[in-house]
DRENBA-592991 format. One line per field, with one value per residue: residue in three letters; x, y, z of N, C-alpha, C in turn. Coordinates in nm, 2 decimals. Example, Ala and Ser with C-alpha at 12.3 -4.5 7.8 and 13.67 -1.06 7.14 Angstrom:
2
res: (ALA,SER)
n_u: (1.32,1.28)
n_v: (-0.57,-0.22)
n_w: (0.78,0.71)
ca_u: (1.23,1.37)
ca_v: (-0.45,-0.11)
ca_w: (0.78,0.71)
c_u: (1.32,1.29)
c_v: (-0.33,0.00)
c_w: (0.78,0.79)
//
This chain:
268
res: (MET,SER,HIS,ARG,PHE,LEU,ARG,HIS,VAL,PRO,LEU,LEU,LEU,VAL,ASP,PHE,PRO,GLU,THR,ASP,SER,LEU,MET,GLN,ILE,TYR,ARG,THR,PHE,ASN,GLY,GLY,MET,ILE,LYS,LEU,PHE,PRO,ASN,LEU,ARG,GLY,GLU,THR,ASP,ALA,MET,THR,GLU,ALA,MET,ILE,GLU,VAL,TYR,THR,GLU,ASN,GLN,LYS,LYS,PHE,ASN,ALA,GLN,GLN,GLN,PRO,GLN,TYR,ILE,TYR,SER,PRO,ARG,GLU,LEU,SER,ARG,TRP,VAL,ARG,GLY,ILE,TYR,GLU,SER,VAL,ALA,GLN,MET,ASP,ALA,GLY,LEU,SER,LYS,GLU,GLU,LEU,CYS,ARG,ILE,TRP,ALA,HIS,GLU,GLY,LEU,ARG,LEU,PHE,CYS,ASP,ARG,LEU,VAL,GLU,GLU,GLU,ASP,ARG,LYS,TRP,CYS,HIS,ASP,LYS,ILE,ASP,GLU,VAL,ALA,ARG,LYS,TRP,PHE,ALA,GLY,VAL,ASP,PHE,ASP,THR,ALA,LEU,LYS,ARG,PRO,ILE,PHE,TYR,THR,THR,TRP,LEU,SER,LYS,GLU,THR,ARG,LYS,VAL,ASP,ARG,GLU,GLU,LEU,LYS,GLU,PHE,LEU,ALA,ALA,ARG,LEU,ARG,VAL,PHE,TYR,GLU,GLU,MET,LEU,ASP,VAL,LYS,LEU,VAL,VAL,PHE,ASP,GLU,VAL,LEU,GLU,HIS,ILE,LEU,ARG,ILE,ASP,ARG,VAL,LEU,ARG,GLN,PRO,MET,GLY,HIS,LEU,LEU,LEU,CYS,GLY,ASP,ALA,GLY,ALA,GLY,LYS,THR,VAL,LEU,THR,LYS,PHE,VAL,ARG,TYR,VAL,PHE,PHE,LEU,LEU,CYS,PHE,TYR,ILE,SER,ARG,VAL,ASP,LYS,LYS,ILE,LYS,ARG,PHE,TYR,SER,ILE,SER,LEU,VAL,CYS,PHE,VAL,PHE,ASN,LEU,ASN,TYR,CYS,PHE,ALA,LYS)
n_u: (2.03,1.83,1.89,1.70,1.62,1.87,1.92,1.79,1.90,2.20,2.49,2.75,3.05,3.27,3.55,3.75,4.07,4.37,4.67,4.90,4.79,4.69,4.93,5.04,4.85,4.85,5.11,5.15,4.99,5.11,5.37,5.33,5.27,5.50,5.68,5.68,5.87,6.19,6.39,6.28,6.22,6.29,6.12,5.88,5.80,5.83,5.65,5.41,5.40,5.39,5.14,4.96,5.01,4.92,4.65,4.56,4.61,4.44,4.20,4.20,4.18,3.95,3.59,3.26,3.08,3.16,3.15,2.93,3.06,3.31,3.41,3.62,3.77,3.94,3.89,3.98,4.25,4.27,4.16,4.36,4.59,4.49,4.46,4.73,4.84,4.69,4.80,5.07,5.09,5.10,5.34,5.60,5.85,5.97,6.01,6.08,6.21,6.13,5.91,5.74,5.69,5.56,5.32,5.21,5.16,4.98,4.75,4.69,4.61,4.38,4.21,4.19,4.21,4.03,3.77,3.75,3.61,3.67,3.91,4.13,4.15,4.21,4.46,4.60,4.59,4.74,4.99,5.04,5.06,5.30,5.47,5.47,5.56,5.83,5.92,5.92,6.00,6.31,6.60,6.49,6.42,6.25,6.16,6.11,5.94,5.72,5.62,5.37,5.12,4.98,4.92,4.77,4.67,4.49,4.43,4.60,4.75,4.78,4.83,4.84,4.98,5.19,5.11,5.17,5.04,4.99,4.99,4.78,4.57,4.56,4.48,4.23,4.09,4.05,3.88,3.67,3.57,3.45,3.26,3.09,2.99,2.84,2.67,2.60,2.50,2.65,2.97,3.25,3.50,3.83,4.00,4.23,4.10,3.90,4.04,4.14,3.90,3.79,3.98,3.95,3.68,3.71,3.89,3.74,3.52,3.64,3.70,3.62,3.29,3.30,3.22,3.09,3.03,2.91,2.92,2.80,2.73,2.45,2.48,2.76,2.89,2.92,2.75,2.78,3.05,3.07,2.90,3.06,3.29,3.16,3.08,3.33,3.41,3.21,3.00,2.69,2.45,2.23,1.99,1.84,1.60,1.48,1.30,1.00,0.99,0.78,0.58,0.73,0.81,0.91,0.93,0.88,1.10,0.97,0.98,0.87,0.89,1.17,1.25,1.14,1.28,1.53,1.50,1.45,1.70,1.87,1.77,1.85)
n_v: (7.03,6.82,6.50,6.46,6.71,6.81,6.66,6.79,7.03,7.18,7.20,7.42,7.50,7.75,7.81,8.05,8.15,7.96,8.01,8.00,8.06,8.31,8.44,8.43,8.58,8.84,8.90,8.96,9.18,9.36,9.37,9.50,9.75,9.82,9.85,10.11,10.23,10.19,10.15,10.00,9.74,9.49,9.46,9.35,9.07,9.07,9.26,9.15,8.91,9.01,9.14,8.93,8.78,8.95,8.96,8.69,8.64,8.82,8.71,8.46,8.54,8.70,8.68,8.66,8.59,8.73,9.01,9.15,9.28,9.17,9.02,8.87,8.86,8.79,9.04,9.24,9.24,9.32,9.58,9.68,9.68,9.86,10.09,10.15,10.19,10.42,10.60,10.62,10.66,10.92,11.02,11.19,11.24,11.01,10.71,10.60,10.32,10.34,10.51,10.35,10.14,10.27,10.37,10.12,10.02,10.22,10.18,9.92,9.95,10.10,9.93,9.70,9.76,9.97,9.86,9.73,9.69,9.67,9.82,9.67,9.49,9.66,9.75,9.51,9.47,9.69,9.62,9.38,9.47,9.61,9.41,9.23,9.40,9.45,9.20,9.13,9.36,9.48,9.66,9.90,10.19,10.15,10.30,10.54,10.48,10.35,10.52,10.65,10.91,10.79,10.97,11.03,11.22,11.39,11.65,11.87,11.89,11.82,11.55,11.24,11.25,11.23,11.39,11.60,11.61,11.87,12.04,11.94,11.98,12.26,12.32,12.19,12.32,12.57,12.51,12.39,12.60,12.77,12.59,12.54,12.80,12.84,12.61,12.51,12.59,12.55,12.56,12.38,12.17,12.09,11.80,11.52,11.27,11.36,11.44,11.19,11.05,11.21,11.18,10.91,10.89,11.05,10.91,10.68,10.78,10.88,10.66,10.44,10.33,10.34,10.27,10.29,10.20,10.37,10.35,10.40,10.60,10.82,11.16,11.18,11.28,11.16,11.19,11.47,11.50,11.34,11.49,11.71,11.63,11.57,11.83,11.96,11.83,11.88,11.70,11.53,11.49,11.26,11.21,10.97,10.99,10.89,11.04,11.22,11.54,11.72,11.64,11.57,11.32,10.97,10.72,10.40,10.27,10.14,9.87,9.96,10.24,10.26,10.17,10.37,10.59,10.51,10.49,10.76,10.87,10.75,10.86,11.12)
n_w: (4.90,4.72,4.54,4.35,4.28,4.18,3.96,3.75,3.74,3.65,3.84,3.93,4.07,4.13,4.29,4.49,4.36,4.42,4.62,4.46,4.20,4.25,4.29,4.03,3.88,4.00,4.01,3.74,3.70,3.88,3.78,3.53,3.63,3.77,3.57,3.49,3.64,3.62,3.81,4.00,3.92,4.03,4.24,4.20,4.26,4.54,4.63,4.55,4.69,4.95,4.94,4.90,5.13,5.34,5.27,5.29,5.56,5.69,5.59,5.72,5.99,6.03,5.98,5.83,6.03,6.25,6.19,5.95,5.74,5.71,5.48,5.25,4.94,4.62,4.51,4.68,4.65,4.38,4.41,4.56,4.39,4.20,4.35,4.43,4.17,4.08,4.26,4.18,3.91,3.80,3.89,3.80,3.89,3.96,4.17,4.48,4.68,4.95,4.92,4.76,4.93,5.14,5.01,4.94,5.20,5.29,5.11,5.18,5.45,5.41,5.28,5.45,5.72,5.77,5.77,6.00,6.33,6.61,6.83,6.91,6.70,6.49,6.57,6.55,6.27,6.18,6.29,6.15,5.89,5.91,5.99,5.77,5.57,5.65,5.62,5.35,5.18,5.08,5.17,5.26,5.44,5.71,5.93,5.82,5.60,5.71,5.90,6.11,6.11,5.80,5.53,5.22,4.94,4.68,4.71,4.75,4.53,4.18,4.15,4.33,4.64,4.93,5.24,5.52,5.86,5.97,5.74,5.59,5.78,5.79,5.53,5.51,5.72,5.61,5.39,5.52,5.67,5.48,5.39,5.62,5.65,5.42,5.40,5.65,5.99,6.21,6.35,6.25,6.39,6.34,6.40,6.47,6.41,6.24,6.01,5.92,5.87,5.66,5.46,5.41,5.31,5.09,4.93,4.87,4.73,4.50,4.35,4.08,4.08,4.36,4.70,5.03,5.37,5.64,5.97,6.31,6.60,6.61,6.52,6.52,6.31,6.06,5.83,5.78,5.72,5.49,5.32,5.31,5.16,4.92,4.86,4.81,4.58,4.41,4.37,4.31,4.56,4.69,4.93,5.13,5.35,5.67,5.80,5.79,5.68,5.68,5.86,6.07,6.18,6.22,5.97,5.82,5.58,5.30,5.05,4.81,4.84,4.86,4.60,4.45,4.53,4.44,4.16,4.11,4.18,3.99,3.76,3.78)
ca_u: (1.95,1.81,1.93,1.59,1.63,1.99,1.92,1.73,1.97,2.34,2.55,2.89,3.12,3.40,3.60,3.85,4.20,4.46,4.78,4.98,4.72,4.69,5.06,5.06,4.76,4.88,5.25,5.14,4.94,5.22,5.48,5.30,5.28,5.64,5.76,5.69,5.99,6.29,6.47,6.20,6.18,6.31,6.03,5.75,5.76,5.83,5.53,5.30,5.40,5.34,5.00,4.88,5.02,4.83,4.52,4.53,4.61,4.31,4.09,4.20,4.14,3.81,3.49,3.13,3.01,3.20,3.09,2.89,3.15,3.43,3.41,3.74,3.78,4.05,3.87,4.06,4.38,4.25,4.15,4.50,4.67,4.44,4.49,4.87,4.86,4.64,4.89,5.20,5.08,5.13,5.46,5.70,5.98,6.03,5.95,6.18,6.16,6.05,5.78,5.66,5.65,5.46,5.20,5.16,5.10,4.86,4.64,4.65,4.54,4.25,4.13,4.17,4.20,3.91,3.65,3.75,3.53,3.74,4.04,4.23,4.17,4.28,4.60,4.66,4.61,4.86,5.11,5.05,5.11,5.44,5.55,5.48,5.65,5.97,5.96,5.93,6.07,6.45,6.67,6.40,6.42,6.12,6.13,6.05,5.84,5.60,5.59,5.23,5.01,5.01,4.82,4.79,4.55,4.51,4.37,4.70,4.82,4.71,4.86,4.83,5.11,5.18,5.10,5.18,4.92,4.96,4.96,4.64,4.48,4.55,4.40,4.09,4.03,4.00,3.77,3.55,3.52,3.36,3.15,2.98,2.93,2.74,2.58,2.56,2.50,2.74,3.11,3.31,3.63,3.92,4.10,4.30,4.01,3.83,4.13,4.15,3.77,3.77,4.06,3.89,3.57,3.76,3.95,3.64,3.43,3.72,3.73,3.51,3.20,3.34,3.11,3.13,2.92,2.95,2.85,2.83,2.62,2.39,2.54,2.90,2.95,2.94,2.68,2.83,3.18,3.04,2.85,3.17,3.37,3.08,3.09,3.46,3.43,3.09,2.92,2.55,2.42,2.09,1.98,1.72,1.58,1.37,1.21,0.92,1.02,0.66,0.51,0.84,0.80,0.98,0.85,0.96,1.12,0.92,1.05,0.82,0.95,1.31,1.26,1.10,1.40,1.64,1.47,1.47,1.84,1.93,1.72,1.94)
ca_v: (7.01,6.67,6.45,6.47,6.84,6.83,6.60,6.88,7.16,7.16,7.27,7.45,7.57,7.81,7.87,8.15,8.09,7.92,8.11,8.00,8.13,8.45,8.50,8.45,8.68,8.97,8.93,9.02,9.32,9.45,9.38,9.60,9.88,9.85,9.89,10.26,10.28,10.09,10.12,9.91,9.62,9.38,9.46,9.29,8.95,9.10,9.33,9.06,8.81,9.08,9.17,8.81,8.73,9.03,8.92,8.56,8.65,8.88,8.62,8.36,8.59,8.76,8.62,8.72,8.56,8.83,9.13,9.13,9.34,9.09,8.93,8.89,8.79,8.85,9.18,9.32,9.25,9.40,9.72,9.72,9.71,9.98,10.20,10.18,10.24,10.55,10.68,10.63,10.68,11.05,11.06,11.22,11.25,10.88,10.65,10.53,10.20,10.38,10.56,10.24,10.06,10.36,10.37,9.99,10.02,10.31,10.12,9.80,9.99,10.15,9.81,9.60,9.82,10.06,9.79,9.66,9.76,9.68,9.88,9.56,9.43,9.76,9.74,9.38,9.50,9.78,9.54,9.28,9.54,9.64,9.28,9.18,9.49,9.42,9.06,9.12,9.47,9.48,9.78,10.01,10.26,10.13,10.40,10.65,10.43,10.30,10.61,10.70,10.87,10.79,11.05,11.05,11.28,11.48,11.79,11.98,11.90,11.74,11.41,11.18,11.26,11.23,11.52,11.59,11.64,12.02,12.09,11.90,12.04,12.40,12.32,12.15,12.42,12.68,12.46,12.37,12.73,12.81,12.49,12.56,12.93,12.83,12.49,12.48,12.70,12.51,12.56,12.25,12.17,11.99,11.73,11.42,11.17,11.42,11.43,11.05,11.01,11.28,11.12,10.78,10.91,11.11,10.80,10.59,10.85,10.91,10.54,10.39,10.25,10.34,10.27,10.27,10.19,10.45,10.30,10.47,10.67,10.94,11.29,11.17,11.36,11.08,11.25,11.60,11.48,11.29,11.60,11.80,11.57,11.59,11.97,11.99,11.77,11.92,11.58,11.53,11.41,11.23,11.16,10.90,11.02,10.82,11.14,11.31,11.68,11.79,11.60,11.55,11.19,10.87,10.63,10.28,10.27,10.02,9.84,10.05,10.37,10.25,10.16,10.50,10.68,10.46,10.54,10.91,10.89,10.71,10.95,11.24)
ca_w: (4.78,4.70,4.41,4.26,4.22,4.11,3.82,3.66,3.74,3.66,3.95,3.90,4.18,4.09,4.41,4.47,4.32,4.52,4.64,4.34,4.10,4.29,4.26,3.89,3.83,4.05,3.96,3.61,3.72,3.95,3.68,3.43,3.69,3.81,3.45,3.49,3.72,3.59,3.93,4.10,3.85,4.11,4.36,4.17,4.34,4.68,4.66,4.53,4.80,5.06,4.93,4.92,5.27,5.42,5.23,5.35,5.71,5.73,5.56,5.82,6.12,6.03,5.89,5.83,6.15,6.35,6.14,5.81,5.63,5.71,5.37,5.18,4.81,4.54,4.47,4.76,4.58,4.26,4.45,4.61,4.28,4.14,4.44,4.41,4.04,4.08,4.34,4.13,3.77,3.77,3.95,3.70,3.95,4.00,4.29,4.56,4.75,5.07,4.88,4.72,5.05,5.21,4.93,4.96,5.33,5.29,5.04,5.25,5.56,5.37,5.24,5.55,5.86,5.79,5.79,6.13,6.43,6.74,6.83,6.92,6.57,6.41,6.61,6.49,6.13,6.16,6.32,6.05,5.77,5.94,5.99,5.63,5.49,5.69,5.58,5.20,5.12,5.12,5.15,5.29,5.57,5.76,6.02,5.74,5.51,5.79,6.00,6.12,6.03,5.65,5.46,5.08,4.89,4.56,4.73,4.75,4.40,4.08,4.16,4.46,4.71,5.08,5.31,5.67,5.93,5.98,5.61,5.56,5.87,5.75,5.41,5.54,5.80,5.53,5.32,5.61,5.71,5.37,5.39,5.72,5.63,5.31,5.41,5.79,6.09,6.32,6.32,6.26,6.45,6.27,6.48,6.39,6.35,6.13,5.90,5.87,5.81,5.54,5.35,5.38,5.23,4.96,4.85,4.81,4.63,4.38,4.28,4.00,4.16,4.50,4.79,5.17,5.47,5.75,6.09,6.43,6.67,6.55,6.56,6.52,6.20,5.94,5.72,5.75,5.65,5.35,5.24,5.28,5.05,4.81,4.83,4.76,4.44,4.33,4.34,4.35,4.68,4.71,5.07,5.16,5.49,5.74,5.87,5.71,5.73,5.69,5.98,6.17,6.24,6.15,5.89,5.78,5.43,5.24,4.93,4.71,4.86,4.83,4.46,4.39,4.55,4.36,4.03,4.11,4.19,3.86,3.66,3.79)
c_u: (1.95,1.86,1.82,1.59,1.75,2.00,1.86,1.81,2.12,2.40,2.70,2.94,3.25,3.46,3.71,3.98,4.29,4.58,4.86,4.92,4.71,4.82,5.08,4.98,4.82,5.03,5.24,5.09,5.05,5.34,5.46,5.31,5.42,5.73,5.77,5.81,6.10,6.38,6.40,6.16,6.20,6.22,5.90,5.71,5.75,5.69,5.41,5.29,5.35,5.19,4.92,4.89,4.92,4.68,4.48,4.53,4.48,4.19,4.08,4.14,4.00,3.72,3.36,3.05,3.04,3.14,3.05,2.98,3.29,3.43,3.53,3.74,3.90,4.02,3.95,4.20,4.38,4.24,4.29,4.59,4.63,4.47,4.64,4.90,4.81,4.73,5.02,5.20,5.13,5.26,5.57,5.84,6.04,5.97,6.06,6.12,6.08,5.91,5.68,5.60,5.54,5.32,5.13,5.09,4.97,4.74,4.59,4.57,4.40,4.16,4.10,4.15,4.07,3.78,3.64,3.68,3.61,3.88,4.15,4.26,4.24,4.43,4.67,4.68,4.73,4.99,5.14,5.11,5.26,5.52,5.57,5.57,5.80,6.02,6.00,6.01,6.21,6.51,6.59,6.42,6.28,6.07,6.06,5.93,5.71,5.56,5.44,5.22,5.05,4.90,4.86,4.66,4.59,4.46,4.47,4.78,4.74,4.73,4.85,4.97,5.08,5.18,5.12,5.05,4.89,4.93,4.82,4.54,4.46,4.46,4.25,4.02,3.97,3.88,3.65,3.49,3.42,3.24,3.05,2.92,2.82,2.64,2.53,2.56,2.59,2.88,3.17,3.46,3.71,4.01,4.14,4.20,3.93,3.91,4.13,4.02,3.75,3.85,4.01,3.77,3.61,3.81,3.85,3.56,3.51,3.73,3.60,3.42,3.23,3.21,3.16,3.01,2.98,2.86,2.89,2.71,2.58,2.46,2.69,2.97,2.97,2.88,2.74,2.97,3.16,2.99,2.96,3.26,3.29,3.08,3.22,3.47,3.30,3.01,2.77,2.52,2.27,2.07,1.84,1.70,1.47,1.28,1.13,0.93,0.89,0.58,0.60,0.82,0.87,0.88,0.94,0.97,1.08,1.00,1.01,0.89,1.10,1.33,1.23,1.22,1.52,1.62,1.49,1.62,1.91,1.89,1.80,2.07)
c_v: (6.86,6.63,6.46,6.61,6.86,6.76,6.68,7.01,7.13,7.25,7.29,7.54,7.62,7.88,7.98,8.08,8.06,8.02,8.12,8.08,8.28,8.52,8.52,8.56,8.82,9.00,9.00,9.16,9.41,9.47,9.49,9.74,9.92,9.89,10.04,10.31,10.17,10.06,10.03,9.78,9.49,9.36,9.39,9.17,8.98,9.17,9.24,8.96,8.88,9.11,9.04,8.76,8.82,8.99,8.79,8.56,8.71,8.79,8.51,8.41,8.64,8.69,8.69,8.70,8.67,8.96,9.10,9.18,9.27,8.98,8.96,8.80,8.86,8.99,9.27,9.34,9.33,9.55,9.77,9.76,9.84,10.10,10.24,10.24,10.39,10.65,10.71,10.67,10.81,11.11,11.07,11.22,11.12,10.83,10.57,10.40,10.24,10.43,10.45,10.16,10.14,10.36,10.23,9.97,10.10,10.24,9.99,9.84,10.04,10.03,9.72,9.66,9.90,9.99,9.73,9.75,9.78,9.74,9.78,9.50,9.53,9.76,9.62,9.41,9.59,9.70,9.44,9.35,9.57,9.52,9.23,9.27,9.47,9.29,9.06,9.24,9.48,9.62,9.91,10.06,10.25,10.24,10.52,10.60,10.40,10.40,10.66,10.84,10.87,10.86,11.07,11.12,11.36,11.62,11.90,11.98,11.82,11.59,11.37,11.19,11.26,11.37,11.49,11.64,11.79,12.08,12.06,11.97,12.19,12.41,12.30,12.25,12.53,12.64,12.44,12.50,12.78,12.72,12.52,12.70,12.92,12.72,12.47,12.60,12.67,12.51,12.42,12.26,12.06,11.93,11.60,11.32,11.23,11.41,11.29,11.01,11.08,11.22,10.98,10.79,10.96,11.00,10.71,10.66,10.88,10.78,10.50,10.30,10.24,10.35,10.24,10.27,10.27,10.41,10.38,10.54,10.79,11.07,11.29,11.24,11.28,11.15,11.39,11.59,11.43,11.41,11.70,11.76,11.59,11.74,12.01,11.95,11.80,11.80,11.60,11.44,11.39,11.16,11.10,10.91,10.94,10.92,11.22,11.45,11.76,11.76,11.57,11.42,11.08,10.78,10.51,10.29,10.14,9.99,9.93,10.19,10.37,10.25,10.29,10.59,10.64,10.51,10.69,10.94,10.86,10.81,11.08,11.22)
c_w: (4.75,4.56,4.31,4.20,4.14,3.98,3.72,3.64,3.75,3.77,3.93,4.01,4.13,4.22,4.38,4.43,4.44,4.52,4.51,4.22,4.13,4.26,4.12,3.84,3.88,4.03,3.83,3.62,3.78,3.86,3.58,3.50,3.73,3.69,3.43,3.56,3.71,3.72,4.03,4.04,3.94,4.23,4.33,4.25,4.48,4.72,4.65,4.64,4.93,5.06,4.96,5.06,5.36,5.39,5.30,5.50,5.76,5.70,5.66,5.96,6.13,5.94,5.91,5.95,6.26,6.31,5.99,5.70,5.63,5.61,5.28,5.05,4.74,4.49,4.55,4.70,4.46,4.30,4.50,4.50,4.21,4.22,4.43,4.28,4.03,4.16,4.27,3.98,3.72,3.83,3.85,3.76,3.99,4.13,4.36,4.63,4.87,5.03,4.83,4.84,5.13,5.14,4.95,5.10,5.35,5.23,5.12,5.38,5.53,5.34,5.36,5.69,5.87,5.81,5.93,6.24,6.56,6.73,6.84,6.78,6.47,6.44,6.55,6.34,6.10,6.18,6.21,5.92,5.79,5.93,5.85,5.55,5.53,5.64,5.43,5.13,5.17,5.09,5.17,5.43,5.63,5.86,5.94,5.66,5.59,5.90,6.00,6.16,5.88,5.58,5.31,5.02,4.76,4.59,4.72,4.62,4.30,4.08,4.31,4.53,4.86,5.13,5.46,5.74,5.94,5.85,5.57,5.65,5.83,5.62,5.43,5.63,5.72,5.45,5.40,5.66,5.60,5.37,5.49,5.71,5.52,5.33,5.55,5.88,6.21,6.27,6.34,6.31,6.38,6.38,6.40,6.33,6.24,6.00,5.84,5.81,5.67,5.43,5.31,5.28,5.09,4.88,4.79,4.70,4.50,4.29,4.19,4.08,4.31,4.59,4.93,5.26,5.60,5.87,6.21,6.49,6.59,6.60,6.57,6.41,6.07,5.82,5.68,5.68,5.51,5.26,5.21,5.17,4.92,4.76,4.77,4.61,4.36,4.28,4.38,4.47,4.69,4.84,5.09,5.31,5.55,5.82,5.77,5.76,5.75,5.82,6.10,6.25,6.16,6.08,5.85,5.63,5.38,5.11,4.82,4.72,4.82,4.67,4.39,4.41,4.46,4.21,4.01,4.11,4.05,3.75,3.66,3.71)
//
């Protein structure tokens, strides 16, 4: 921008907070949450340090030039704090250090690992979460706290709690059976990747202003699994299709068409 232009327009740049500022901000948030559990009051600084280290390491390694969704801001830390709080707020039986570490790892993986494309990058993220947890959390049985897979859901109880693979698979198999009998003509098979994708979609749709981008080959089941989660929670699903069902051909979604669909969706 030229000086001639800038003399007419004030320019203000507010960059992301530095590490010290992030520590002060999120130590306050985590401290308020940890007050719910008197036995964990000494874990506030450790958990905050661990969160910021994972955030900064991911920010250094990945950028938007690699993939457009590799954009990191302090909003990730805010989502992390909110995710942990939603998981622990209804726990009347108390919270152990192992459980806190496991919930911390679960929310971190959902925020940072789920957006990664390459398997090598996802493995790096898993290893980084484990490394940082072992560095900052003291007195924790890490073989228990970081054991994979890590599943948390509200489907089997009124509160968010950890579930094992077989328990979850049995529950979802029954729900899926009713779903495909009422909504589809094709029987769905429950396997490990289906469990993980359903819980990811469920977690996002339960959050305020939750949104996600599902990428992959056509026919992989992205739309069906999203509709299944919507079916379980009785959510309204509005689908913008690029296929005209009357003439059975593809059309290009113009801006006018998109605005019309958006207005129709908001009107609902």
